[in-house]
C-alpha positions as CSV (number, residue, x, y, z in Angstrom):
1,M,13.2,9.6,-12.8
2,F,15.6,7.0,-13.0
3,L,14.6,3.4,-14.3
4,R,15.6,0.6,-12.5
5,G,18.9,-1.6,-14.0
6,T,22.4,-1.0,-14.1
7,Y,24.2,2.1,-15.5
8,T,27.9,2.4,-16.6
9,D,30.0,5.2,-18.0
10,T,33.2,5.5,-19.2
11,V,35.6,8.2,-17.8
12,T,38.9,9.2,-19.2
13,A,41.3,11.2,-17.0
14,S,44.2,13.1,-18.5
15,L,47.3,14.2,-16.8
16,F,49.0,17.4,-18.3
17,G,52.6,17.4,-18.2
18,F,55.6,15.5,-20.0
19,N,54.0,12.5,-22.2
20,N,50.5,13.1,-21.2
21,P,49.3,9.4,-19.7
22,V,45.9,8.8,-20.1
23,T,43.6,6.3,-18.2
24,T,40.2,5.3,-18.0
25,F,38.3,3.8,-15.4
26,V,34.5,2.2,-15.3
27,V,31.8,4.3,-13.0
28,M,28.8,2.2,-12.3
29,T,25.7,1.6,-10.4
30,T,22.6,-0.6,-9.8
31,I,19.2,0.7,-9.2
32,L,17.3,-2.2,-7.6
33,P,13.5,-2.4,-7.7
34,S,12.1,-1.2,-4.2
35,C,8.8,0.0,-2.9
36,T,7.4,1.9,0.3
37,L,4.2,1.9,1.7
38,S,2.2,4.0,4.4
39,A,-1.3,4.4,5.2
40,T,-3.7,6.9,7.4
41,P,-6.0,5.6,9.7
42,L,-9.8,4.7,8.6
43,A,-12.3,6.4,11.2
44,F,-15.7,5.8,11.0
45,G,-16.6,8.0,13.9
46,A,-19.8,7.4,16.1
47,Y,-22.0,4.4,14.5
48,T,-25.7,4.7,15.5
49,G,-27.2,1.5,13.4
50,L,-27.2,3.5,10.3
51,Q,-25.2,2.8,7.5
52,R,-21.6,4.5,7.8
53,A,-18.8,5.1,5.3
54,A,-15.3,6.4,5.7
55,S,-12.2,6.4,3.7
56,S,-8.3,6.1,4.2
57,T,-5.4,6.7,1.6
58,V,-2.7,3.9,1.1
59,T,0.7,5.7,-0.3
60,V,2.8,3.4,-2.3
61,T,6.1,4.6,-3.6
62,C,8.2,2.2,-6.1
63,T,11.2,2.7,-8.2
64,N,10.3,3.9,-11.5
65,T,9.1,1.2,-13.9
66,T,8.6,-1.5,-10.9
67,A,5.4,-3.4,-11.3
68,W,3.5,-3.2,-7.8
69,S,0.3,-4.4,-6.1
70,V,-1.0,-3.7,-2.8
71,G,-3.2,-5.8,-0.8
72,L,-5.3,-5.5,2.5
73,D,-5.0,-8.7,4.9
74,A,-8.5,-9.8,7.3
75,G,-7.3,-7.9,10.2
76,Q,-7.0,-9.2,13.8
77,A,-10.5,-10.3,14.3
78,S,-11.1,-14.0,15.4
79,G,-12.7,-15.8,12.0
80,A,-12.5,-12.5,10.2
81,S,-11.6,-12.9,6.3
82,V,-11.4,-10.2,3.7
83,T,-15.0,-10.6,2.9
84,T,-16.2,-10.7,6.5
85,R,-13.8,-8.1,8.4
86,R,-14.8,-7.4,11.8
87,M,-14.0,-4.7,14.7
88,T,-13.1,-6.5,18.2
89,G,-15.0,-4.0,21.1
90,P,-15.9,-4.4,24.5
91,A,-15.7,-8.1,26.4
92,G,-14.7,-9.4,22.7
93,A,-18.1,-8.2,21.0
94,T,-17.5,-7.6,17.1
95,L,-18.8,-5.3,14.3
96,A,-18.8,-6.1,11.0
97,Y,-17.7,-3.7,8.0
98,G,-16.1,-3.9,4.9
99,L,-13.2,-2.4,2.8
100,Y,-13.4,-1.4,-0.6
101,L,-11.3,-0.5,-3.8
102,D,-14.5,1.4,-5.1
103,N,-16.4,4.3,-3.5
104,A,-19.9,2.0,-4.9
105,H,-18.5,-0.6,-2.8
106,T,-18.7,-3.4,-4.9
107,R,-15.2,-4.5,-4.8
108,Q,-13.6,-5.7,-1.6
109,W,-10.0,-5.3,-0.9
110,G,-8.0,-8.3,-0.6
111,I,-4.7,-10.0,-0.8
112,T,-5.0,-12.2,-3.9
113,I,-2.9,-10.5,-6.5
114,N,-4.4,-9.8,-9.7
115,V,-8.1,-10.7,-7.9
116,D,-9.0,-8.2,-5.3
117,T,-5.8,-5.9,-4.8
118,A,-4.8,-2.5,-6.7
119,A,-1.8,-2.6,-8.9
120,G,0.1,-0.1,-10.8
121,I,3.6,0.7,-12.2
122,G,5.9,2.9,-10.0
123,S,6.9,6.2,-11.2
124,G,9.6,7.0,-8.2
125,L,6.6,9.7,-7.1
126,P,4.4,8.8,-4.4
127,Q,1.0,7.1,-5.7
128,L,-2.2,7.1,-3.7
129,L,-4.8,4.6,-3.4
130,A,-8.6,5.2,-1.8
131,V,-9.3,2.4,0.7
132,Y,-13.3,3.0,1.0
133,G,-14.9,1.6,4.4
134,L,-18.6,0.6,5.3
135,I,-20.4,-0.5,8.0
136,P,-23.7,-1.8,7.2
137,A,-27.2,-0.5,8.6
138,G,-28.9,-2.4,11.1
139,T,-25.3,-3.7,12.7
140,Y,-25.6,-3.6,16.8
141,G,-23.1,-4.3,19.5
142,R,-22.3,-3.3,23.0
143,P,-21.5,0.3,23.7
144,G,-17.9,0.8,23.4
145,L,-14.5,1.3,21.1
146,Y,-14.7,-0.8,18.4
147,A,-11.2,-1.5,16.3
148,D,-9.0,-3.5,14.0
149,T,-5.7,-3.7,12.5
150,I,-5.3,-4.0,8.6
151,T,-1.9,-5.0,7.4
152,A,-1.4,-3.5,4.0
153,T,1.4,-5.5,2.1
154,V,3.0,-4.1,-1.5
155,S,4.2,-7.2,-4.0
156,Y,6.8,-6.2,-6.3
């Protein structure tokens, strides 16, 4: 693994022959901090009014020693927030759900760094983050397909 920063080396070149002149030149590069982010879909399956849980994986890959934080926005439903997310369905109907940092569904994902985001230090290798979703029991809506789009953001 490479650490971010500037690397320098000196190369000595020699010519063989009469007088053997020698010269040196500097070889250098800079590794800049960078991160990539990807996610798998979170599919609850059929909802029947009983509590329904599902999970997804967000993968963050950052250069070695790069500190990162990953947040999830409120989604696209009108009036949604990170504490009141909603999927939108037929004729604008909505279905409440939550996204959590823990399997016990006690720590909601959000976008405020050091408050409701996941954080770590890059290793140059993919790091997996679980996203735990939950639709509470007793929430009913019109029959049909419900969906939302969440934007995951990595800050570094």
